[in-house]
N, C-alpha and C positions, 0 to 999 in steps of 0.2 A: 444485467448490469449490477455490480456489487458496489456499495458505498460503505466505506469503513472509516470511522472516526479515529483519528490518531492524535495523541497528545505529545507535544514536545517537538513538533516539526518547526524549523525556523529559518532554514537557509537552502541554498542550492545543493549543498552536500546531502541534506536530508532528502530532498527530491530524488537525487541520483541513487542514494542508498535504498530508498523504498522502491523505486522503479526496478532496480536490479533484483531486489528480493522477490518482487512479484513476477518478474520475467523468468526467474529460476523455476517457479511453479508452472507457469505457462508462457513459453517464449513467443506465443502468438497473441497474447493478451494486449489490449490497448489500455494504457495506464495514464491517468490524469491526476496529478497531485495539486491540491488547492491549499497552499500554506495558510492563507487568511481564514478559510473556513475550517481548517484542520481535518480535511477529508481526502481520501484516496478513492477515486472512481476507477473501477476495473471492468472492462468489457471482455468477458470470457465465458466459455461454456462450463468451466470448472466450478466446483462448489466453493463456498466462501471460506470454510475453515482453514484450508491450507494457506490461503493468502494471509489471513489473520496471524497464523502461526509464523509465517515467513517474515512478516513485518515485525513481530515481537522478537524473533531471533536476530533481526538486524539492529535491535536495541531500542525500539520504540514501544510506547504503551498504547495498546488498542483499547478504546473506550467500549463499554458494553452497550 
């Protein structure tokens, strides 16, 4: 399970964009976006780095 802190998520469009970006990396991943916590939880066997990069390429800031 990967937990990635994301800055700037605020609406359903953000959720959709992030889910889409993650699923492009691993289309079998389970994705849960928590707007209030500012977190994306990803259940996948893939490593974390490609997910972080995909979220950033979708226009969001990933916290370290």
